[in-house]
N, C-alpha and C positions, 0 to 999 in steps of 0.2 A: 441146218448144221451138217457139216461133213461127218463121215464116220470117225475121222481123227479127232474132231472137236468133241464128239460125243464121248470119247474115251477120257477126256479131261474133266476134272472136277469143276464146280461152280467158280471158285476163285480164279483158276487158270483160264477159264473161258472169258471171264471179265477182263483179265489182263490182256488177252488177245484182242478184245474189243477196243481197249484204250491205248494199246501200244502204238507208237508211231505218230501220236498227236502231240503237238507242242502246247503244253498246258501251263498256266500260271500257277504260282504256289498255292493259291486258294483252290484252283481247279484240281491240282494234284491231291489236296486234302480231301476233296469230295470223292475223287476216284478211289483213294485209299480207303475211305469209309465204305464205299460200295463193295469193294473187294472184301473188306473185313466182314460185311454182312451180306455176302454173296447170295446165300440161299433165300434171304428175306427181301433182297433188293427189288424183285419184280413187283412187290406189293407195297413198297414204301411210297408215300406221297412226297412231293418236293419239299413240303414243310418238314416232314419227318427226317428226310435226308439232311436238310439244313441244320436241324437240331442236333443230329448225330455228329455232323462234321464241324459244328460250331461256326457256321457261316450264315449268311442271309439267304432267304428264299430266292431272290433274284439272281444270286450267284449260282444257284443250282440250275436255273433256267439258262444262264449264260454258258454254263458248263455243257449242257446238252447241245446248245447251238454250236459251241466250239468243236464238238464231235461231228457236226454235220447234220444234226437233227433239227426239225422245225421247232421243237420245244421239249420240255421234260416228258409230257405224255407220249410223244413219239419215241423218246429214248426208253421209257418204261415198257412200251410195247415191244421194242427190240429185246429188252431184258427178259420179257416173258417168252418171246420166241426162242431164246437161247435154251430154255428148259432148265433154268438154274435150280428150280425147286419144284417138287411135286406136292409140297406141303401147302396147307391153307394159310392165309395171312396170319401172322403172329407166331407161326411155327408150332411145334408140338407142345402140349401142356407140360408144365413142370411136374416132375414126379415128387412124391412126398420126401424121398431121400435127398432131393436137391436142396431142400430147405434146411436140412440138418448138416450140410457140408460147411466146414469152417473156412476161414479166409485162406489158410495154407492149402487146403484141399482144392479150393476154387482156383488158386494160382497154378497148381500143378495141372489141373484139368484144362485151363486156358492154354498152358504150354503144349499140352498134348494136341489141342486143336491147331496150334501153330504148326506142329509137325505133320498133322493130317493135311493141312493146306500145302505144305511143302511137297508132300507125297503126290498130291494132285498135280502140282506144277511139274514134277519130274516125270509125269506120264509122257511128256515130250522130251526125249533125251538130247535133242539137237543142241540146245544152248550149252549144256554141260560139256558135250563132246567138243563143241567149237571152242569153248573156253579152255578146256584141257589141252587142245592142240596148240593154242596160242601160248599158254604158260609153259608147256613142255619144251617148246622150240626156243624160248628166250634164254640166252646165255650172256650175262647172269639173269636171275629172276628176282627182282626186288619185290618184297611183300610189305605193304603199307597198312598200318592200323594205329590210330592215335586214341588216347584216353580210353573210353569205354570199349573201343574196338581193338585195343592193344593186345588183350588176351587172346582174341581170335587170331590175330596176325601171328603172334608168337607160337601158338599151337600149330597153325598151318605151316609156318616156316620150319619148325622143329621136325615135323614128319616129312615135309617136302625135301629137307636136306638129306634124308636117308636114300632118296631115289634120284634127286636132281643134283648135278655136279656143282652148281654155284647158286646158292640162295642167299639173298641179302635182306635181312630184317630191318625194317624202318618203323620202329615203334615209339620214337621220341621226336617231339617237335623241336622248334628252335631254328636259328639261322643256318645251321649246317644241314638241315633236311633237304633243302633245294640242292646243295652241293652234292649230297650223296645220290640223289636221283640223277643229276647230270653226270656224275661219275659212272653210274651203272649204265646209262645210255652210251657214254663214250667207250665203255668196255664191251659193248655189243648187245646190250639188252634190247629186246624188241617189244616186250610187254611188261606190265606192272599189275600185280595182284593187290587189290584194295579191299579192306573191310571197313565199312562205314555204318556205324550205329548211332542212334541219338544219345546225347545231343551232339550234333555234328560240329566239330571244331572248325573255326574259320581257317586255321592254317592247313587243315586237310584239303579244303578247296584250293588254297594257294599251291599246295604240293601237287595236286592233280593238274593244275594249270601248267606247272613246270613240266610235268610228265608229258602232257600233250604237246607242249612247245618242243620237247626233245624228240617227238615222233613216236613215243611209246603208245602201244595199244593198251588201254585201261580196261581191265576186267574187274568188276565190282560185285561184292556180296553186300547188300544193304537190306535194311528192314522193310523197305517198300520200293516198288518200281517207280514211285513218284518222289523219292527222297531227293534233296537238293543236289546230291552228287550225280544224279541221272544224266544231267546235261554235260557232265565232264567224263562220262563213261562211254566206251565203245560197246561194251557188253555188260549189262547189269542183270543179275539173277537175284530175285528177292527172297528173303526168309524173315518172317515176322519175329519181333521180340515180344516178350510178355511184359505187361505194365501193371500187373495186379499188386505187386509188392512195392516197398519203398524204392528199391533199385530194380531196374529192368533185368529180365532174364533172357538169355540168348542161346537156348538149346537148338533152335532151328538154324540159325547162322552157323553154329559149330558143326551141326550135322551136314549142312551144305558144303562146308569146307572139306569135310572128310570125303564126301561124294566126289568133289572136284579132285581130291588127291587120288582117289581110286581110278578116276578116268585118266589122270595124268600118268599113272603107272602103266595103263594100257598104251599110252602114246610114247613112253620111254622104253626103247628096246633093251636097255641094260638095267632096268629097274630091279628085276629079280636078282641079277648078279650083285648089284649094290647092296641089296637087303641081305643076301647071304654073306657077303663080305663083312657087313656090320655085325651080324650075329656071331661070326667067327671071332672078330676082334673083341666084341663084348664078352664072349666066353673066356677068351685068353686073358683079359684084364679083370675078370670077375666083377663086371659092372653091376650085375643084378643078383639078388639073393636066390632066385629060383632058376 
C-alpha cells in the first residue's frame, strides 16, 4: 500500500480496489457487501460472502474473476494484503452492554457507523473538490432527487441557493421532468447534482439519461458506489443509508451534501458576499425570531 492508501479507512480502501470495473448488478451487490463488512472481509469465505450478499457461491467466484483474480482465494489474499483489519476472524467479542441495547439504540449506532465510513472516504478530498468545481461552474445548477431522495435534494438546493446565483430544484417526477432538464441545459447548465437513494425510481434513471443526452456532467450522491445510477453518473460519491428501522435513515447522505456545499463555497468567489446580503435582507424583513 502507498502512504496515501494507508491513511484511508477499510471501506475507502475497498472502494479503491473495486472502482473502475464494470460489474453486473449481482457483482455490485457482492462489492457493496464487502464494503459494508470491510474490516471482516479478509477472513470471510466465499460461502459466507454469498450468504451475506444473498447470492450464490459461484457468483462470488465470478466476481473475483471479473476483478482480474484467479479466484476468490486470490482476491481474499489481496484483501489481507490491504491491511483492512488487525482483528482476528469474527471481530471483537460483544460486550455485555451490547446485548442490552434496544432496537432504537442499535439503529442510531448503525447510523454512526455510516458516518464513520463516510469520514474514512473523505480522507481523500479530491472527489469532493472535483464535484464542487463542476457544480459551482454550472449556470444554472439543476438539483435532482425523487421520492426518498427528494428531501436531500430540497435541503441541498435550499442552501445552495444562498451562494449560487441560479439553482433549479427537480424533486417531482412526471412528463415535465425531462422538459425541465432540457431547459436547464439550454439555459447554459453544464452539470447536474443528483441524490439517489433506495428504492431507485425508474424515472430517475430516465431523467439521468436525458441529462447525459443534453451533455450535462452528472454528479451523484448515492447510498453505494455500486448503485444502479453509477453507470449514469460521471462522478459518484457514496454515503450509506441505515436500514435498521421500517424506513431508511439518511444521515450520511445529508452530511455529504453539506460537505459538498462547503466545498462549493470555496469555489464561488462571491459566496461570502451573497451570504452577507441574505443576512441583511433577512434582518430587514424580520424573517427569523433570533
